[in-house]
C-alpha positions in Angstrom: -22.4 43.8 40.9 -19.5 45.1 42.6 -17.0 43.0 44.1 -13.4 43.2 45.7 -11.4 40.5 44.8 -8.4 40.2 47.8 -4.6 39.0 47.7 -5.0 38.5 43.6 -1.6 38.5 41.6 -1.5 41.1 38.9 -0.7 39.9 35.1 -0.2 42.2 32.2 -1.6 45.4 33.7 -2.0 48.4 31.5 -3.1 50.5 34.1 -1.2 54.1 33.8 -2.6 54.6 30.5 -5.4 53.0 28.3 -4.4 50.7 25.5 -6.5 48.7 22.8 -6.6 44.9 24.1 -5.6 42.0 21.7 -8.7 40.2 20.1 -8.7 36.5 19.6 -6.6 36.4 16.6 -4.1 38.6 18.0 -5.3 42.0 16.4 -5.9 44.9 18.5 -9.6 45.7 18.8 -12.2 48.1 20.0 -11.7 51.2 22.1 -8.5 52.0 24.2 -9.0 51.1 27.9 -7.0 50.7 31.2 -6.8 46.8 31.8 -5.2 44.0 33.3 -5.7 40.4 34.5 -5.2 39.0 37.9 -4.4 35.3 38.9 -6.7 33.1 41.2 -5.7 29.8 42.1 -8.2 26.9 40.9 -9.3 26.4 44.7 -10.0 29.7 46.1 -13.4 30.4 47.2 -13.5 33.5 45.2 -13.9 31.6 42.1 -17.2 30.9 43.5 -17.9 34.1 44.3 -17.3 35.4 40.8 -19.2 32.6 39.1 -22.3 33.5 41.2 -21.6 37.1 40.1 -21.6 36.0 36.7 -24.8 34.0 37.2 -27.1 36.8 38.7 -26.4 39.6 36.5 -27.2 37.1 33.6 -30.4 36.5 35.6 -31.1 40.1 36.1 -30.4 41.0 32.6 -32.4 38.2 30.7 -34.9 36.6 33.1 -36.5 33.2 32.2 -34.3 33.3 29.1 -31.1 33.6 31.6 -30.4 29.5 31.3 -29.8 29.6 27.7 -28.0 32.9 27.7 -25.5 31.8 30.3 -25.0 28.4 28.4 -24.4 30.4 25.2 -22.0 33.2 27.0 -19.9 30.6 28.6 -19.6 28.3 25.4 -18.5 31.6 23.4 -16.0 32.5 26.3 -17.7 36.0 26.9 -17.5 36.1 30.3 -14.4 37.8 32.7 -13.2 34.2 34.1 -11.1 32.3 32.0 -9.0 29.0 32.9 -5.6 29.9 32.8 -4.3 26.5 31.9 -5.6 27.0 28.5 -2.6 30.0 28.4 -0.2 27.6 30.3 2.7 29.1 28.1 2.3 32.5 30.0 4.4 33.3 33.2 2.1 32.0 36.6 -0.8 30.8 34.6 -1.0 27.3 34.8 -2.9 25.9 37.5 -4.6 29.5 37.9 -8.0 31.2 36.7 -7.4 34.7 35.2 -10.3 37.2 35.3 -9.7 40.3 33.1 -11.2 43.5 34.1 -11.2 46.5 32.1 -12.4 50.5 31.9 -12.4 53.8 29.9 -11.7 55.7 33.0 -8.5 55.3 34.9 -8.9 53.0 38.0 -8.2 54.2 41.8 -4.6 53.0 42.3 -3.6 52.8 46.1 -1.0 51.8 48.5 -1.5 49.6 51.6 -3.0 52.7 53.5 -5.6 53.4 51.2 -6.2 56.9 52.3 -3.9 59.9 53.5 -3.2 60.5 56.8 -2.3 63.7 58.9 0.6 64.1 61.3 -0.8 62.1 63.8 -2.1 59.2 61.9 -5.5 60.1 61.5 -7.3 59.8 57.8 -7.8 63.0 56.0 -10.9 64.1 54.4 -11.8 66.8 51.7 -14.4 69.6 52.4 -17.4 67.2 51.7 -15.9 64.7 54.5 -15.0 62.0 52.1 -11.5 60.3 52.5 -8.5 61.7 50.4 -7.0 58.9 48.4 -3.4 57.8 49.0 -2.9 57.4 45.0 0.3 55.5 43.9 2.2 57.1 40.7 3.7 55.0 37.6 7.1 56.2 39.0 6.3 54.3 42.6 7.0 51.5 40.5 4.2 49.4 42.2 1.9 47.9 41.5 3.5 46.0 38.8 2.8 42.5 36.9 3.5 39.7 39.3 2.6 41.5 42.9 -0.1 41.0 44.6 -3.1 43.5 44.7 -6.7 43.8 46.0 -9.2 44.3 43.1 -12.2 46.6 42.9 -14.5 45.2 40.1 -18.1 45.8 38.8 -19.6 42.7 37.2 -22.0 43.5 34.5 -24.1 42.0 31.7 -24.1 43.4 28.1 -25.8 43.1 24.7 -23.9 45.3 22.5 -22.6 44.4 20.0 -23.2 40.9 21.1 -24.2 39.2 24.8 -22.1 38.7 27.4 -20.8 39.5 30.9 -17.7 41.6 31.8 -15.8 42.9 34.7 -15.4 46.9 34.6 -12.1 47.9 36.6 -12.7 50.0 39.3 -9.6 50.1 41.6 -6.3 48.4 42.5 -4.7 48.4 46.0 -1.1 47.3 46.3 -0.9 44.5 48.8 2.6 43.0 48.8 5.5 42.0 46.5 5.8 38.8 44.1 8.3 37.2 41.4 7.9 39.9 38.9 6.7 38.6 35.6 8.5 40.3 32.3 8.1 44.7 32.3 7.9 44.2 36.1 9.4 46.7 38.8 12.1 49.2 38.0 15.4 49.1 39.3 16.1 50.2 42.9 18.7 53.2 42.8 21.0 51.2 45.1 21.8 48.9 42.5 23.6 51.7 40.7 27.1 53.4 41.5 27.4 56.8 42.7 29.2 58.5 39.8 29.7 62.1 41.2 33.0 61.1 42.5 36.3 59.6 40.9 36.0 56.5 43.0 32.8 55.9 41.9 33.0 56.8 38.1 34.1 53.3 37.1 37.0 52.5 34.6 38.4 55.0 32.1 37.6 53.9 28.8 38.9 56.2 26.6 42.3 54.1 26.0 40.0 51.6 24.5 38.9 53.2 21.8 
């Protein structure tokens, strides 16, 4: 079941190259994936939409057994939505829910304008008539941990190796800046001095050696 979560805060983004996530015991397990968390306030109405999607995919998967299956997978925390208060020592998690999404396929990552435009500001399309995405690159410095994004996910139930519900990571749209978590955006070039001229070359340290 596809959902678009809007204006949520990005955390622990492994979105440029796949990585193996840590299990409950802190050991890395499973296949490498592109993955991230997003933080959502407890009072955000999107929480109800996520929970409804979880209930719907469980009902579709297990039919008359759905109530018991839902109880089991929630008790064993095999759902993508978690209470951030249990990880309050992490930056930004207190007072939030966090949703984990992952995919073995690289997600689409786009900017404020999600498609390319021509010189007249009109959306550009490929030979099949599809919009050409305005993809961001890692060197753009966005999105980063602490910024705000729209998150495109696919919630579905699984049975192997255990029963549960997960969120597939489909796409990320950078929405706006936020206070960066550790490992946030890189420095801006304006923060450095111009060393191409003697005036900008800084002090002569040779006499101090």
